[in-house]
C-alpha positions in Angstrom: -45.0 -47.0 152.3 -41.6 -45.4 152.8 -41.9 -42.4 150.4 -44.8 -40.5 148.7 -44.7 -37.8 146.1 -47.6 -35.3 146.4 -49.2 -33.5 143.5 -51.3 -30.8 145.1 -53.6 -29.0 142.7 -57.0 -27.5 143.1 -57.9 -27.4 139.4 -61.2 -29.2 139.4 -60.7 -30.7 142.8 -59.1 -34.1 143.6 -60.4 -36.7 141.1 -63.3 -34.4 140.3 -64.4 -34.1 144.0 -63.8 -31.1 146.4 -60.4 -31.3 148.1 -61.0 -31.5 151.8 -58.7 -31.6 154.9 -59.8 -35.2 155.5 -58.7 -36.2 152.0 -55.4 -34.4 152.5 -54.9 -36.2 155.9 -55.6 -39.6 154.4 -53.1 -38.8 151.5 -50.2 -37.8 153.7 -50.8 -40.6 156.3 -49.8 -43.2 153.8 -46.1 -42.9 154.8 -44.5 -43.8 158.1 -42.4 -40.6 158.5 -42.9 -37.0 157.5 -39.5 -37.0 155.8 -40.9 -39.5 153.3 -43.2 -36.8 151.7 -42.1 -34.9 148.6 -43.9 -32.4 146.3 -44.0 -33.0 142.6 -44.3 -29.2 142.0 -44.9 -26.2 144.2 -48.1 -24.4 143.3 -48.3 -21.3 145.5 -52.0 -20.9 144.8 -52.7 -24.5 145.7 -50.6 -24.1 148.9 -52.6 -21.1 149.9 -55.8 -23.0 149.4 -54.4 -25.8 151.5 -53.9 -23.4 154.4 -57.6 -22.4 154.1 -58.9 -25.9 154.6 -60.8 -26.5 157.9 -61.9 -29.7 159.6 -65.5 -30.9 159.1 -67.8 -29.1 161.5 -69.6 -32.3 162.6 -66.3 -34.0 163.3 -65.3 -31.0 165.4 -68.7 -31.1 167.3 -68.3 -34.9 167.8 -64.8 -34.6 169.2 -65.9 -31.8 171.6 -69.2 -33.4 172.6 -67.7 -35.6 175.2 -67.2 -34.7 178.9 -65.5 -37.1 181.3 -65.9 -40.0 178.9 -69.7 -39.4 178.6 -71.4 -38.2 175.4 -73.3 -34.9 175.8 -75.5 -34.1 172.8 -76.4 -30.6 174.0 -72.7 -29.9 174.4 -72.0 -31.1 170.9 -74.8 -29.0 169.5 -73.6 -25.9 171.3 -70.0 -26.5 170.0 -71.4 -26.9 166.5 -73.4 -23.6 166.7 -70.5 -21.7 168.1 -68.2 -23.1 165.4 -70.7 -22.0 162.7 -71.0 -18.6 164.2 -67.2 -18.1 164.4 -66.8 -19.3 160.9 -69.6 -17.0 159.7 -67.9 -14.1 161.4 -64.5 -15.0 159.9 -66.1 -15.3 156.4 -67.8 -11.9 156.8 -64.6 -10.3 157.9 -62.7 -11.9 155.0 -65.4 -10.7 152.6 -65.1 -7.2 154.0 -61.3 -7.3 153.7 -61.6 -8.6 150.2 -64.1 -5.8 149.3 -61.9 -3.2 150.9 -58.9 -4.5 149.0 -61.0 -4.5 145.8 -62.1 -0.9 146.5 -58.5 0.2 147.2 -57.4 -1.5 144.0 -60.2 0.3 142.1 -59.1 3.6 143.6 -55.5 2.9 142.7 -56.5 2.0 139.2 -58.7 5.1 138.8 -55.8 7.3 140.1 -53.4 5.6 137.7 -55.8 6.2 134.8 -56.3 9.8 135.8 -52.5 10.3 136.1 -52.0 8.6 132.7 -54.8 10.8 131.2 -53.2 13.9 132.6 -49.8 12.9 131.3 -51.3 12.2 127.9 -53.1 15.5 127.8 -49.9 17.3 128.9 -47.9 15.5 126.2 -50.5 16.4 123.6 -50.4 20.0 124.7 -46.6 20.1 124.5 -46.8 18.4 121.0 -49.3 21.1 119.9 -47.1 23.9 121.2 -44.1 22.3 119.4 -46.1 22.0 116.2 -47.3 25.6 116.4 -43.7 26.8 117.0 -42.4 24.7 114.1 -45.1 26.2 111.9 -44.2 29.7 113.0 -40.6 29.1 112.3 -41.4 27.6 108.9 -43.6 30.7 108.0 -40.8 33.0 109.0 -38.3 31.0 106.9 -40.7 31.1 103.9 -41.2 34.9 104.3 -37.4 35.4 104.5 -36.8 33.2 101.5 -39.4 35.1 99.5 -38.0 38.5 100.5 -34.5 37.3 99.6 -35.7 36.0 96.2 -37.5 39.3 95.6 -34.3 41.3 96.6 -32.2 39.1 94.3 -34.6 39.6 91.4 -34.5 43.4 91.9 -30.7 43.3 92.0 -30.7 41.4 88.7 -33.1 43.9 87.1 -31.0 46.8 88.3 -27.8 45.2 87.0 -29.4 44.5 83.6 -30.6 48.2 83.4 -27.1 49.4 84.3 -25.5 47.2 81.6 -28.0 48.5 79.1 -27.2 52.1 79.9 -23.5 51.5 79.7 -24.0 49.8 76.3 -25.9 52.8 74.9 -23.1 55.3 76.0 -20.2 53.3 74.3 -19.0 54.3 70.6 -19.6 51.9 67.8 -17.2 49.2 66.8 -16.3 51.0 63.6 -15.2 54.1 65.5 -13.2 51.9 67.8 -11.4 50.4 64.7 -10.6 53.8 63.2 -9.2 55.0 66.5 -7.0 52.0 66.7 -5.6 52.6 63.2 -4.3 56.1 64.1 -7.1 58.0 62.4 -9.0 60.7 64.1 -12.6 59.7 64.2 -14.8 61.9 62.2 -17.6 63.3 64.2 -20.6 65.0 62.6 -19.4 68.4 64.0 -15.9 68.0 62.5 -17.3 67.3 59.0 -19.5 70.3 59.1 -16.6 72.6 60.0 -14.5 71.2 57.1 -17.3 71.9 54.6 -17.6 75.5 56.0 -13.8 76.0 55.7 -13.8 74.9 52.0 -16.6 77.3 51.1 -14.9 80.2 52.8 -11.6 79.5 51.0 -13.3 79.4 47.6 -15.0 82.7 48.0 -11.7 84.3 49.1 -10.0 83.1 45.9 -12.8 84.5 43.8 -12.5 87.9 45.3 -8.8 88.0 44.7 
């Protein structure tokens, strides 16, 4: 066929079966030219898995079991054993790298958690300090308000006492009215002196 659209996905395999390099080769070999291949969508995870595909080990041993056009079973077996050994080493190395990466990720996560915990503790400490400072300021403000209220109350009491003393020292309203009419206000002492003068005058006339 002239063109082919590929839908490469490793979710559940290809038609429910494991996706192999042989299956991929059969799929892309349906077109005459490489330019006729197109991707339906680019799945980075699937593309990464595609790069990890390896040829069948028995096919590799069969292709390398020939020497000068003659089949050599021992040679094929040795190639198969060497391939398995190499793949085992590669798998072990990949597992070690994966474990190391996982360990590094765990360390980074633990460090990030510790840093976050330290920042949280520092923020909590700062908040506690701010709360304590606000409480102290509030207490000072309350004490100042109470002292001012007490001072104001004392000033009111003193002013009331002063007004009371001033009211006791003023003359009565009647005396004020007599003084305003041009009359000399009569004090107790003036009345007594008038009575004494009358008695003295009467006695003098009697003697004459």
